C-alpha positions as CSV (number, residue, x, y, z in Angstrom):
1,X,53.2,51.2,16.8
2,X,51.6,52.7,19.9
3,X,49.2,55.5,19.7
4,X,50.9,58.7,20.7
5,X,47.7,60.4,21.4
6,X,48.8,63.2,19.0
7,X,46.8,61.9,16.1
8,X,43.3,62.9,17.4
9,X,42.0,65.9,15.6
10,X,38.5,67.1,14.6
11,X,38.1,69.0,11.4
12,X,34.8,70.6,10.4
13,X,33.9,72.8,7.5
14,X,30.9,75.1,7.0
15,X,29.8,77.8,4.6
16,X,30.1,81.2,6.4
17,X,28.9,83.4,3.5
18,X,28.6,83.1,-0.3
19,X,32.2,82.3,-1.5
20,X,33.7,82.0,2.1
21,X,34.0,78.8,4.1
22,X,35.2,78.1,7.7
23,X,37.5,75.4,8.7
24,X,37.4,74.5,12.4
25,X,40.3,72.6,13.9
26,X,39.9,71.0,17.3
27,X,42.8,69.2,18.9
28,X,46.5,69.0,17.9
29,X,47.7,69.4,14.4
30,X,50.8,67.5,13.7
31,X,52.6,65.2,11.2
32,X,50.2,62.3,11.9
33,X,47.0,64.1,11.0
34,X,47.9,67.2,8.8
35,X,46.5,65.3,5.9
36,X,43.0,65.7,7.3
37,X,43.3,69.4,7.3
38,X,44.9,69.3,3.8
39,X,42.0,67.2,2.5
40,X,39.4,69.4,4.0
41,X,40.9,72.5,2.4
42,X,41.3,70.7,-1.0
43,X,37.6,69.8,-0.8
44,X,36.8,73.5,-0.2
45,X,39.0,74.4,-3.1
46,X,37.3,71.8,-5.3
47,X,34.0,73.8,-4.9
48,X,35.9,76.8,-6.4
49,X,35.9,78.5,-3.0
50,X,39.2,80.1,-2.2
51,X,38.4,82.3,0.8
52,X,38.7,80.3,4.0
53,X,38.5,81.3,7.6
54,X,40.6,78.9,9.7
55,X,39.1,78.8,13.2
56,X,41.8,77.8,15.7
57,X,39.7,78.5,18.8
58,X,40.0,74.8,19.9
59,X,43.4,74.0,18.4
60,X,46.0,72.9,21.0
61,X,49.1,72.7,19.0
62,X,50.4,73.1,15.5
63,X,53.6,71.3,14.2
64,X,55.7,72.4,11.3
65,X,53.8,70.0,9.1
66,X,50.6,72.0,10.0
67,X,52.3,75.3,9.3
68,X,53.4,74.0,6.0
69,X,50.0,72.9,5.0
70,X,48.7,76.4,5.7
71,X,51.5,78.1,3.6
72,X,50.7,75.7,0.7
73,X,47.0,76.4,1.0
74,X,47.6,80.1,1.2
75,X,49.5,79.9,-2.1
76,X,46.7,78.1,-3.9
77,X,44.1,80.5,-2.5
78,X,46.0,83.6,-3.5
79,X,46.6,82.3,-7.1
80,X,42.8,82.0,-7.3
81,X,42.0,85.5,-5.8
82,X,41.3,84.2,-2.4
83,X,42.9,84.1,1.0
84,X,43.2,82.5,4.4
85,X,42.2,84.4,7.6
86,X,43.0,82.8,10.9
87,X,40.3,83.3,13.6
88,X,40.2,82.9,17.4
89,X,43.9,81.8,17.5
90,X,45.1,80.9,21.0
91,X,47.9,83.1,22.3
92,X,50.4,80.2,22.5
93,X,49.7,79.4,18.8
94,X,49.8,83.1,17.8
95,X,53.3,83.3,19.5
96,X,54.5,80.5,17.2
97,X,53.1,82.3,14.1
98,X,55.0,85.4,15.3
99,X,58.3,83.6,16.0
100,X,58.1,81.9,12.6
101,X,57.5,85.3,11.0
102,X,54.3,84.0,9.5
103,X,52.2,86.8,11.1
104,X,53.8,89.0,8.4
105,X,52.3,87.1,5.6
106,X,49.1,85.8,7.2
107,X,46.0,87.6,8.4
108,X,44.3,87.2,11.8
109,X,41.0,88.1,13.3
110,X,39.5,87.8,16.8
111,X,36.6,85.6,15.6
112,X,34.9,84.1,12.6
113,X,32.7,87.2,12.1
114,X,35.6,89.6,12.1
115,X,37.5,87.2,9.8
116,X,34.7,87.4,7.3
117,X,35.0,91.2,7.3
118,X,38.7,90.9,6.5
119,X,37.9,89.6,3.0
120,X,36.3,92.9,2.2
121,X,39.4,94.8,3.3
122,X,41.7,93.2,0.7
């Protein structure tokens, strides 16, 4: 099968503060690579960390598989007194969150620092 070019994604994690990790997504998140994001989130959960800032600053596209991964992860986080906060979301991706009605159940911040502050407002 030919490479569609859609499977290239870079996923990085880092500790932002005690009990809060950041997940940075660079590229297009779709059916061919959402498992990379899912695995990264699961590895954070495996450390008993359930507060995650998802930095979308360099994310170009998110398919339904990617949105499904986030909703599933949100459920796990909230069951463990955690949450997901999306940071630096590009306007075109924010529009999709809004159209899908996900902006009513997810939280957003302008950047990672502001996202970190969101965890104290819960």
